[in-house]
C-alpha positions, 0 to 999 in steps of 0.5 A, a space after each residue: 158762749 156760756 150762759 154768764 158770758 152770754 148774759 155779759 155779752 147781751 148787757 154790754 151790747 145793750 149798753 153800746 146800742 143805747 149809747 149809739 142811738 143816743 149819739 145819733 139822736 143828739 141835736 142837729 138831727 130832725 125828727 123824720 117827717 117824710 119817707 126819705 127821713 124815715 128811711 134814713 132813720 131806719 138805716 141809722 138804727 140798723 147802723 147803730 145796731 151793727 156797729 154796737 154788735 161789732 164793737 161788743 164782739 171785739 177781736 173777732 174776724 167778722 166784727 172787724 170785717 163788719 166795721 171795715 165794711 161800714 166805714 167803707 160806705 160813704 153814706 154811713 160815715 157821718 153817722 159812724 162818726 157820731 157813734 164812735 166820736 171823732 177820735 175813734 172814728 179817725 183811728 178806724 179810718 187810719 187803720 183801714 187805710 193801713 190794712 188796704 196799703 199792706 194788702 196791696 203791697 202783698 198782692 204786688 209781691 205775690 204777682 212778682 213772685 208768681 210771674 216766673 213760675 206761672 207757666 211751669 205751675 200751670 203745666 204741672 197743675 194741668 198734668 195733675 188734674 188730667 192724671 186723676 180720675 174723679 169718682 162722679 159721686 165724690 166730685 158731686 159731693 165735693 162740688 156741693 160742699 164747695 158751693 155751701 162753703 161759698 154761700 157761707 162765706 158770702 153770709 159772714 162778714 169777712 168770710 171770703 178770706 177765711 179758711 174752713 176751720 176759721 169760717 165755721 168758728 166765726 160763723 158760730 160766733 156770728 150766729 150767736 151774736 145775731 141772735 143776741 142782737 135780735 133779742 135785744 132789739 125785740 126787747 127794746 121795741 116791746 119796752 117802747 110799745 109798753 110805754 106808749 100803750 100802757 094797759 
């Protein structure tokens, strides 16, 4: 993101975050009085921050994966419904179900197609593996790269389904977005502290 794009992203994220927090603060939610309610409030703030970030970074694979993960969690659904509103929440759930059905159909087709070729493919893969002599230095470097890639895939939402190029691209955008999120949240905390304890 360039500096003007970064500024626009930050401003849009701040607007969405404040809107999400206001939606969660509507009547019907009591002020936290015990530890469970405080934990629930902090969970809702994190949820509002993550949903706002995903909506601001619209059309990225990680933002779709993050929204998908949040909407899959039954505990998060009531708060998510308040943030998005009933209409958009229902559209998100319908889209999530459709993706799940298409993914299951694709997996089923792949299993059917691979049944006939499995024994032949396994034998050719075994021959290929046995015929190549691996250089110990190269294999340890390749192992390290694979290990780091798996770690990166686990950190970026939706990373496990990305190829290497997409993973690196999405990671760069995700890190930039997380940095913006931290800056905005810190400025909100500073603003609240200044209003509560003016000099």
